[in-house]
N, C-alpha and C positions, 0 to 999 in steps of 0.2 A: 421480562430481560431490557435490562431499559436499554437505551439511543446511547446514554451517558459509555453503558461495560458494553453497549454492542461495537459504538468507534473507539475506543481500548484496547479493544480485545485482536492480536496481532491477526486472528483468522482473520475476520473482514478486513484488512484491509492486503493480507494475500488473496484471498481472492478475486479480490479488484483488478490487482498486479496480475494477477497469472490470466481473469477475463480480457483485458486490455490485451496483451503478448500472445496468447492464445488467437485469440478474435482479429485480429489489426497486424498482427507482426512487427515487422520494425517498418514504422512507416510517417513522416510526417504529421499526423492525426495521435498515432500512438505518442511518438515520444508530447504531444504539446501537452497529451492525457496528462500523463508521466511528473510531466512538468508540472503541472497541473494538482495532483495530485500528492507531489512532494511540496508545495507552497501551502497547498493544504495541509496539510501534515504539521508542516512550521508553524501555520495561524492556529492550531486545537494546542499545539504544544504551548504555546503562545497563551492563549482564553484559559485551559486548562489552569494554570496558576499550578502552585506549591505540589509538589509529588509527596505521596503517602514511600515510608521505603517498601512496602508490604505489596506498592501494584506498580515501583516506578518499572520495571523490565519491564513489562507485559506493556506499559505506554512505551515505552526507548526504540524497544526492537522490530514494531511497527511501519516507521520510516524506512530502515532497512527491511525489512522481509518487504516491502511493498514492490521496491526496486528489485529484488533478488524471484521473486514471483514475477513481475511480469519478463525477466530476458532470461526463467528455465516456462515462460507461457512461449516466446516467440523461435527460440530453442526449440518449444515440439510442435509451433507453425510450421518454422522453417523443415523439420522431418518428415510432417505427412501432406504438405502443399507443395 
């Protein structure tokens, strides 16, 4: 699996968001990591160039999936701790 294919995959973004949300909950560090992750996502979209119709869904779903998984992670963190 190439590095580009791994970054394009929404699963890697979901796992990163879930790990940040679950590991840190909602605090300053977690929000900064979320902001950096979303900034990195936007920069990645800009550097990625033109998308192909068969891969655009996987590429664009990664950002919202990152935010939603962070939310689920801090909800689980709040329920367990």
